[in-house]
Structure formats: structure tokens, C-alpha cells
C-alpha positions in Angstrom: 12.0 -5.5 -0.3 11.7 -2.6 -2.6 12.8 -4.5 -5.7 10.1 -7.1 -5.5 6.4 -7.3 -6.3 3.7 -9.8 -5.5 1.7 -11.6 -8.2 -1.1 -14.1 -8.1 -0.8 -16.4 -11.1 -4.3 -17.9 -10.9 -3.8 -20.1 -14.0 -0.9 -22.0 -12.3 -2.3 -21.6 -8.8 0.9 -19.9 -7.7 1.6 -16.8 -5.7 4.9 -15.3 -6.9 7.4 -12.8 -5.6 9.0 -11.2 -8.6 12.2 -9.1 -9.1 11.7 -7.6 -12.5 10.5 -10.5 -14.6 12.4 -13.1 -12.5 10.6 -15.3 -9.9 12.5 -15.2 -6.7 9.9 -17.1 -4.6 6.6 -18.8 -4.9 3.8 -20.4 -3.0 1.8 -23.3 -4.6 -1.8 -23.4 -3.6 -5.1 -25.0 -4.4 -8.6 -23.6 -4.0 -10.9 -25.5 -1.6 -14.4 -24.5 -2.8 -15.1 -20.8 -2.7 -13.9 -20.2 0.8 -10.4 -21.6 1.5 -7.0 -21.8 0.0 -4.7 -24.8 0.6 -1.1 -23.6 1.0 0.9 -26.5 -0.3 4.5 -25.4 -0.7 6.6 -22.2 -0.2 10.0 -21.8 -1.9 12.6 -19.0 -2.3 15.3 -19.3 -4.9 18.5 -20.5 -3.2 20.5 -17.5 -4.3 17.9 -15.2 -2.6 17.5 -17.1 0.7 18.2 -15.4 4.0 16.8 -12.0 2.8 13.4 -12.3 4.4 11.7 -13.0 1.1 9.8 -16.1 2.3 8.3 -14.0 5.1 7.5 -11.2 2.7 5.9 -13.6 0.2 3.8 -15.2 2.9 2.7 -11.9 4.4 1.6 -10.7 0.9 -0.2 -14.0 0.2 -2.1 -13.9 3.6 -3.1 -10.3 2.9 -4.4 -11.4 -0.5 -6.4 -14.2 1.1 -7.8 -11.8 3.7 -8.9 -9.3 1.0 -10.7 -12.2 -0.8 -12.6 -13.1 2.4 -11.1 -16.6 2.4 -9.4 -18.8 5.0 -6.2 -20.8 4.6 -5.4 -24.5 5.2 -1.6 -24.4 5.6 -0.1 -27.8 5.0 3.2 -26.3 3.9 5.5 -26.7 7.0 7.0 -23.2 6.5 3.6 -21.5 6.2 2.2 -23.4 9.2 5.2 -22.5 11.4 5.0 -18.8 10.2 1.3 -18.6 11.0 1.9 -20.2 14.4 4.5 -17.6 15.3 2.3 -14.7 14.1 -0.9 -14.6 16.0 -2.4 -11.9 13.9 -2.9 -14.5 11.2 -4.6 -17.2 13.3 -8.1 -16.0 12.4 -7.2 -16.7 8.7 -6.8 -20.4 9.4 -9.8 -22.5 8.6 -11.8 -22.7 11.8 -11.6 -26.6 12.0 -7.8 -26.3 12.2 -7.3 -23.3 14.5 -7.1 -25.4 17.6 -3.9 -27.0 16.2 -2.1 -23.6 16.3 
């Protein structure tokens, strides 16, 4: 959406989707060594649900991971389901987990 921007809050290990200064969605993550990111939880503010913001946030986060040359370990049910439905992201999943897609 035009009124949002992606931000990686590295101190809090949180990808954010911001509208102005307000957080409208976030992904909590942990780093696994230097090579992977564990996607733990994805959430969109209840008053902003149904607007495609979760998908937008995940797309931006996956693009960020790809730019860093990392892989993902999606334990968040939303992130896992999204990646399963979008084959272009399968290669980003840590190789030990790809067969579960």
C-alpha cells in the first residue's frame, strides 16, 4: 500500500510495516547464526486486517532476507502457509526444511 513503509528494527528483532509513525503490522524474528532467520510470529493490527498488509509485510521481509543472502525458517503458521502458496519463495527456506513445503 502506498501509505506504508517497511522497517527492520534490528534491536527488537522485528520487521515492521509502518503507516507514518504507527506500526500497522510486524514480524518477530530471531537470527540463527549468520545464515538464517527464524520467522516466529506475524501480526497485523486488528483495525487494518483484510487489506493485504500481512502479505505485503511478508513479501518485504522475504525480499530483505534475500538481499542479505540468508534463508528462512518459518515457524509462524501464517508465514509458512504463505511461502507454501508462493513457490517463488521456496528457495529461501532453509534447505533442511524445503521438503516439508
